[in-house]
C-alpha positions as CSV (number, residue, x, y, z in Angstrom):
1,X,-3.3,-15.9,-33.0
2,X,-4.5,-14.0,-36.1
3,X,-3.0,-14.2,-39.5
4,X,-2.7,-11.5,-42.2
5,X,-1.0,-11.3,-45.5
6,X,1.4,-8.8,-47.0
7,X,2.0,-7.9,-50.6
8,X,5.1,-6.1,-52.0
9,X,4.0,-3.6,-54.6
10,X,6.9,-4.5,-56.8
11,X,6.0,-8.1,-56.7
12,X,2.3,-8.1,-56.8
13,X,2.0,-11.7,-57.5
14,X,3.5,-12.9,-54.3
15,X,1.9,-12.7,-50.8
16,X,3.5,-13.4,-47.5
17,X,1.6,-14.6,-44.5
18,X,2.3,-13.2,-41.1
19,X,1.0,-14.3,-37.6
20,X,0.4,-12.2,-34.7
21,X,-0.2,-13.1,-31.0
22,X,-1.2,-10.7,-28.5
23,X,-1.2,-11.4,-24.8
24,X,-1.7,-9.2,-21.6
25,X,0.8,-10.1,-18.9
26,X,1.2,-8.8,-15.3
27,X,4.8,-8.6,-13.9
28,X,6.0,-8.5,-10.4
29,X,4.1,-11.4,-9.1
30,X,0.7,-10.2,-10.2
31,X,0.8,-7.0,-8.3
32,X,2.6,-4.7,-11.0
33,X,1.2,-2.9,-13.9
34,X,-0.2,-4.9,-16.8
35,X,1.6,-4.9,-20.2
36,X,0.7,-6.1,-23.6
37,X,3.2,-8.3,-25.6
38,X,2.7,-9.0,-29.3
39,X,4.7,-11.6,-31.2
40,X,4.8,-11.1,-35.2
41,X,6.5,-13.8,-37.1
42,X,6.4,-15.5,-40.7
43,X,7.7,-18.7,-42.1
44,X,9.3,-16.8,-45.1
45,X,13.1,-16.9,-45.4
46,X,15.6,-14.2,-46.4
47,X,17.4,-14.2,-50.0
48,X,19.9,-16.6,-48.6
49,X,17.3,-18.9,-47.2
50,X,17.7,-18.1,-43.4
51,X,14.6,-18.1,-41.3
52,X,13.4,-14.8,-40.3
53,X,13.2,-14.4,-36.5
54,X,10.1,-13.0,-34.8
55,X,9.6,-9.2,-33.7
56,X,8.2,-8.6,-30.1
57,X,6.3,-5.5,-29.1
58,X,5.9,-4.5,-25.5
59,X,3.2,-1.8,-24.6
60,X,1.6,-0.4,-21.6
61,X,-1.5,0.0,-23.4
62,X,-3.0,-0.6,-26.8
63,X,-2.9,3.0,-27.8
64,X,0.0,2.7,-30.1
65,X,-0.5,-0.9,-31.2
66,X,-1.3,-0.2,-35.0
67,X,1.8,2.1,-35.2
68,X,4.0,-0.5,-33.5
69,X,2.8,-3.5,-35.6
70,X,3.3,-1.5,-38.8
71,X,6.7,-0.8,-37.7
72,X,7.5,-4.4,-36.9
73,X,5.9,-5.7,-40.1
74,X,8.0,-3.2,-42.3
75,X,11.2,-4.5,-40.5
76,X,10.3,-8.1,-41.1
77,X,9.2,-7.4,-44.7
78,X,12.5,-5.7,-45.5
79,X,14.2,-9.3,-44.8
80,X,11.6,-11.3,-47.0
81,X,12.8,-12.6,-50.4
82,X,10.4,-10.7,-52.7
83,X,12.3,-11.7,-56.0
84,X,11.5,-11.5,-58.8
85,X,10.7,-7.8,-58.3
86,X,9.4,-5.8,-61.3
87,X,10.6,-2.4,-62.4
88,X,8.7,0.7,-61.6
89,X,9.0,2.1,-65.1
90,X,6.0,4.3,-65.1
91,X,5.4,7.6,-63.4
92,X,2.3,8.7,-61.6
93,X,-0.6,10.3,-63.5
94,X,-3.4,12.6,-62.8
95,X,-6.6,10.3,-62.8
96,X,-9.1,13.0,-62.3
97,X,-9.4,16.9,-61.8
98,X,-11.9,19.5,-60.8
99,X,-13.0,21.8,-62.0
100,X,-13.4,20.4,-65.7
101,X,-14.5,21.7,-68.9
102,X,-13.1,25.1,-69.4
103,X,-9.6,26.4,-69.7
104,X,-10.6,29.4,-67.3
105,X,-12.3,29.2,-63.9
106,X,-13.4,31.7,-61.3
107,X,-10.8,33.3,-59.1
108,X,-12.4,31.6,-56.0
109,X,-12.7,28.1,-57.5
110,X,-11.5,25.2,-55.5
111,X,-9.1,22.8,-57.2
112,X,-8.8,19.0,-56.7
113,X,-6.6,16.4,-58.2
114,X,-6.2,12.7,-57.8
115,X,-2.8,11.4,-58.5
116,X,-2.4,7.6,-58.9
117,X,0.5,5.2,-59.7
118,X,-0.4,1.7,-61.1
119,X,1.2,-1.6,-59.9
120,X,4.0,-2.5,-60.1
121,X,5.1,0.4,-58.2
122,X,7.2,1.7,-55.3
123,X,4.6,4.4,-54.8
124,X,4.4,8.2,-55.0
125,X,7.0,10.1,-53.2
126,X,4.8,12.7,-51.8
127,X,7.7,14.6,-50.2
128,X,8.9,15.4,-53.7
129,X,5.5,16.8,-54.7
130,X,5.6,20.6,-55.9
131,X,2.4,22.3,-57.0
132,X,2.3,25.5,-58.9
133,X,-0.5,27.6,-60.1
134,X,0.3,30.1,-62.8
135,X,3.9,29.9,-61.8
136,X,3.4,30.5,-58.2
137,X,4.3,27.7,-55.8
138,X,1.3,26.8,-53.6
139,X,2.6,23.5,-52.4
140,X,2.2,24.4,-48.8
141,X,-1.3,25.4,-49.1
142,X,-2.4,22.1,-50.7
143,X,-4.2,19.4,-48.5
144,X,-3.0,16.0,-49.2
145,X,-4.7,12.7,-48.2
146,X,-4.6,9.2,-49.4
147,X,-1.8,6.6,-49.6
148,X,1.5,6.0,-51.8
149,X,-0.7,4.8,-54.8
150,X,-3.4,7.4,-54.7
151,X,-3.4,10.8,-53.4
152,X,-6.2,13.4,-53.4
153,X,-4.9,16.9,-53.4
154,X,-7.2,19.8,-52.7
155,X,-6.6,23.7,-52.8
156,X,-8.9,26.4,-52.1
157,X,-7.9,30.1,-52.6
158,X,-7.4,32.3,-49.7
159,X,-10.1,34.8,-49.1
160,X,-8.9,38.2,-50.3
161,X,-10.6,41.4,-49.3
162,X,-10.1,44.4,-51.7
163,X,-10.5,48.0,-50.5
164,X,-10.8,50.9,-52.9
165,X,-9.1,54.1,-52.0
166,X,-11.0,57.2,-53.3
């Protein structure tokens, strides 16, 4: 059995301990295909004081284990009494950007922004992101990486070849 903790970003002062047990089992009297069973549980209670039941994951391989554990922990975490929650009253901000220094840059300059949101926070909704450059929407051209509390946005101009007609 392994233990891990989860913290709710709207109550950064509270942590909840979860337990996970992973076992390999063979069905059909030992002749069947092996499967993996994971049990995830916590001793925390709901808002009304009711115990939160465990989640079970059954897998034929460990290929999707991380994804399934994240899903199960999210479902369990939704039941936890996270009170008192704090308001997410501040918006995200740009913590750094490149290029810096000048109000004008070369036409082939790459642009990079780091957008952050400080705790307590429900995180940045990346699906609502809109990026414009000189009034032109380039949202679909921006490469986004990171997590809901810090995203790195990168954009590089498309190569344009100009021909002159004489």
